[in-house]
N, C-alpha and C positions, 0 to 999 in steps of 0.2 A: 655715599649713606649721608642723607639729610644730617645736617647740624640738633633739630629735634629725636631723630632716632639717635644719632649718637649718646645724644646725653644721659637719653632715658631709659637705652637696651638695658635689662635685667634686672631692673631696678623692680624693688616693692612694692615701693608707695613715694607717693611724689606728692608735699607739700604745698601751695597747688597748684594743681595742671591749667587751671586758668593763669594765674599769674605768672608760671614758669615760660607760658606759649606768649604773654604780655610783653616779659620782658625778653624776651629774641624779639620780638619786635623791633622793641623801641632803641636796647640797645647793642652795640655789633659787638663789642668784646664783656660781654659779664665773669664776674668773678662768683667763686666759690671755692671754700676750703673745706679740705681732713684733715680732723685733729688727731691723735694717736698717744697717748701715757707711756714710758721708757720703762711699764712696769717690769714681767715676764721675760724673758727666753720668746723668740719670735717664733709661730710656723708658718707652715707654706695658707693660714685662712689669709695670710697679709698681702697673698695674689690677689683675692679677692677685688680688696679697692685697688689696688694701684691698676688692676684691670679698668676699674671705670678712671682711676687720674690718668691714664692713656686715654679712652673714649671722650674726656676732657678738656682736653689739651688736640688730639685732632678736630675737637668742634671746634677749634679757636677762642678756650675759653682761658679767663687770667686764671691761673692755679698754683695755691698756695695752701704747703703742707705744715701745720703746727703741731708742732714736736712737747705737747704740753709735761712740761717739767712737774711743773708746781700742781699741779693737778695730779702725777702721780706722785709728788710728796701728801697729797690730802687724800690718797686712798692708797697709805701705809709705809708707800716706797724709802727706807734710810736718805735724812738731808742728805748723809754724806758721801752718797752713792748719785743724787740724780744725775750730776755731771760726767759719769762713767756711763751710767746706761739713756743717758744723749746722744753722747759720741757714738757709742756702739748701734741705737736702732735707725741712727742720721745715717752713718753708713750701710746698714740692713737694709735700708727703702733703695738708697742708688743702687744697690747691687739688684735689686728685685726687676727698680725701669729699667736697667741697663739690661739683666736678663729675658728682658717681653722686649725689647727695640727699645724703647720710648724715648723722644729725644728729651731730657731734663732740660734744656738751654733758656727754658721760658717757664718754668716750674721756680716757684721760692720755698725756701724753709725758712721755717720762724720759731725761734726760739719762746715758747709758753713766757716765761718771769722777764722778756726781755722788752712785752705788752702790758705786761700784766704790773710788774713795780713800777708803777710812779703814781700820782697824786690824784690824776683827773679817775684813771680806773679804779683808785680807793675813793671816792667819793663814790663814786658810782655801785658799789658796791655795800654800799654802805648807806646810800637812796636805795637802791633793789631790795635789800633787806627789810626795808622800812613796810611796803610793801608785799612779799611773801609770806606766807604764815610758813611754822615749820615741818607741819603734816604734807603742804604741798612740796617744797623744798623734799622732802623724804621720799614723798613717792612720784618726785622725778627723777633725782638718784637712784631708783631703786633695783631697776636692772643695770648696773653700770657701778656703783662703787662697794665697794664689802661693809655692810653697815650695822649688820651685827643686831642683838636684840637692847643694845645699850649703845646704839648709833655715838659716835666722834662726834664733835661741833664741827669738824675739816668736812666729813662726808657733807651735813646742808649746804656747807659752804657752794663745793664743788659745779651742784648745776645752776648756780648764780652767773659764778664766773666761763661755764661756758656759753652763757647767754649772752654776756657783756663779751667774748673775746668775735661772737660777730660781729659788731661795731667796732671794736678795734681792730679788728681786722682787714675793715675795711672791704666787706664783699655781700656780693646777692644771696648767697647761695650758701648755707652749709650741707654736706656732703656723709652721710656714718650712716654707722646700721643700725636694723629693726629695733635691736636693744638700744638705743639710743631714743628711739622715739619721743620720750614721755623727758626728756632734756629739751628737745625741739617745742617739742607745742609748752613748755613751759617757755622757752625762749621767745616765740610766737607772741606769751600773753602776757609776760611783762616785762619784753625789751621797750612796746611802746609806753605804758605806762611812767618810765624815767625819760620819755620824749625820744626814742630812737624809732627806725622803724622795723617791723617785721624782717624776716626772711625768708625765703621759700626753701626748706626741705625736704633731697635726696634722702631714701631710704635702700639702702640694698639687703634684700635678704639674708637674714644667720644662717651659715653652712651649717650641717648636722657635723657633729662627731663620725672618725672611726667606731665607738663605740657610744653609743646612747644620743642624747639631743643635739647639743652644740659642741663645738671645740675647745675644751677650757686649760689653759694655759699654766692651772691646778693643776692638772687630770691629766699623765704620759700618753697613759693607754687611747686619748682620743684626738692624737693630734700626733704630723708631724714636724716635727725641727726642722728650721730649714740650715742646722748642721748636722744631723741625723746624717749617719754614715751609710751605703747603698742594706749592708745585710740589715741593720734596725727598720729603714722605709721599709724592706720586704717582707721583715716579723711583724709589722705594724700592719700594715698593709690584709698579710695574712691571717691573721686576730680581729678582722674588721669586721663589723655586724653585716652581712650579707645574706638577706634571706631570698631564694630562685625567682622568679617573678614579681619581686616587691622593690620599686625602684628608690620607695624612700629608709636612702640610706648615704651614709655618709661619702662611699666611694662614684654615685649616681650625681651627685651631688659635684662632686670637683672637678667630674667630664664637663656637666652642663656648666660651670658657671667658671670654670678656670681651661682643663685641658684644652676641651672643643673648641672654646673660645679663643685661647692662642691658633691653634690645628686651622679653624675655617678661615680668620682673617687669612693666617701667611697658605692659605688652598693647601695645606695639609692631611696627607691621612694619620687615621689610629691604623695603628696593626699592632695585632696580637701576635706574637708569636711562638703559635701553639705548636708545639711534635708533631714534625707527618705520623707516628701513632696515633693521632688522638685529631686529625682530620689536617693537617697543619694554620698553616699562616691565615689570620680572617683579618681583612682589611673592610676599615668604617670610613666613608665621605664629610658624616656627619655626627650628632649627636642624636638627631632623629632617630636614625637607621639602629645606632646601640639600645636605644631605649628601647625600639619596638622591635628587638630580638629578644631582650634580657624578658619582658614582659614575656613574650612567647617560647620562652626557658629554651630558647634557641644557642642561645650564650649564656654559659656555664660561670660561677660566683668564682670557681678558680680561674677562670678564663682572662673574667673580665678583671681579678685580682692583676694575675702577673702583667696583663696589658698597664693597670696607670702607674702599678711598681715601677715597669719600665719607664715610663714617660716622667712620670715625677725624681726619679735617678735622675733622668738626664739634666732636668731640667736645676737639680741645685748641683749637679756639677764644679758651677761658677763661685759655689759657697763653700765647698770644701775645698776649695786652693786659695781663695782668699785669705791672707795671712794673715792683713790689715785687722780683717772680721773678725776672724777668729781670736786675734791677738785683744779686741776691745771687748769679743764677748768673754773671754776669761777676766779680764778686768771687771768688768759690767758683776761676774756671778761668779767671783772665788771664792772657797766656804770661809 
């Protein structure tokens, strides 16, 4: 697969395609960063960006992962547990990458506070605040930060800092989910106002929850935690919304953007171990075959659920046996 195809596969949007193609022509090793806040306990939704991190590394990009501890504080994580959340997230992300066979030797982890707590960054933050309006900052942060009816000042600062992160991480591109789009557009508008170049923005689609529109760390039924046991995974998937013939659900999204990306890259088949009395096992070579059968109602939702649950439980085996990860999780989220 060519570099451009690896970088862009399964993305929903690129801001802008022309800029990306020009960058790849003139720069041998472009750089990209993905950032996350160490907030709630991590769900399998994190596999989606990690598969793109794998693509970026295969494409020869310089990749940085920003663990934005100060951003988490701005989004209401208590200051006294920031370090514990940071350590848990770093170990968790490393475990995900190892699980999907990613070589992390060329991957760089950056702790947010290590680049943000310096005089120059603070000066630039104040400078950018003289250009940005409160309305503009609120609009940018609206899909990422918990603002509420009477937002705290911290939520208004958040998008300014994320814009500056692009400069202080010294990258050509930022990668994130579609919920980050407004902040990325904000960065492209306001970085040039304080003398810095705008960056290329790479956007992943948002993955539907098992129930409802979006996987949410605050709503257990919508997500599968990476430390859920086998019974919990099966229980959640059995309760997932899945109308016969309708592919617009969280299970099909898991297959399209996660399970079958792994399977097809490894040239493995997706096998549903259906009992003989119901027709025996079903074997699929790719996602297109699964979607075709599901739309035609040749694949029953219960069979689909069984196959997805089995695959996820195999993938999460490494997490349940990782004593270091479990210990860090307990420390980060103890009541």
